[in-house]
N, C-alpha and C positions, 0 to 999 in steps of 0.2 A: 432491869427489864422493861424494854418501851411497850406498853399494851395499847392499844387501839380498841375502843368503845366502840360500838355498833350504833350510839347516836353519834357518834363522831364522823364514821362512814354513813349513816342517813343525812346529816345534815351538808357534809361534801356533797354529797350529789344530788342535792336540791339547790344549794348554790351554784352549781354547775348547769345545771338544767337552768335555774333563771337566768343564768349569764347567758346562756346559749340563745336565749328566748329574746334578751336584749340586746344582743350584736344581732340578731336576725330581727328585729325590728328597726333600729338604727340603721340596716342595711338594707333595707327594701325602701322606709323614706329616702335615702341618699339617691336609691335607683329612681324612685316615681320621680324625685326633683329632676336629675338628670333628661327623664326619659320627658317630662313635660315642657322641656325647655326646648329639644330638639324634636321633638314629633307633631303631628297635625293634632287636632283638637279631640277627633272620635278616638282614632289610636290610642292617644292619652287615657281615656276614659276608659276604656276595654282593658288598658295593661294594668291601670288603677285596679278595677276591679279581681285582673289577677290576684297581682301582690294582697291585696285584702283578703283573696280567699287562702292564699297559701301562707300569713300570717296566721289568719286562725286556725289552719292545720299545725302549725309549730305550736302554737300557743297548747292548744287541746292534745298535743302529744307531749309535751313537758308538762302538762298539769298531769295528766295518767300516768307519769311514769314517775313522778315526786308523789302521788296519791297510792301505787301500788309497792314502792319502796316504804312509807308509811306503814301499809297495811301490813308487808314484810315483817317491818320492823316490831308492830305490836304483836303481831301473830306468834313471834320470835318471843319476846317478853313476857 
C-alpha cells in the first residue's frame, strides 16, 4: 500500500507556489522588456509600476498560502 504523508503534501504545495511565483516574475520581466521597446518612456514607467505592484501582490499571496499550509500542518501534528 502506498501512503502519502502530510509533509509530502506540504512540501509539494510549497514547491508549486514557489514555482508559480517564479513564473510570474519571469513573465513580468519579459512583458516589461517588450513594453519598454515599444512604448514611450512615460507609459513604460507607469506600466513598470503596475507590474511591480502586481508582482508584490503575487509574492505576498504565495507566501501567505505557504505559511498557512505550514501552520495547518503544525496544527495537525
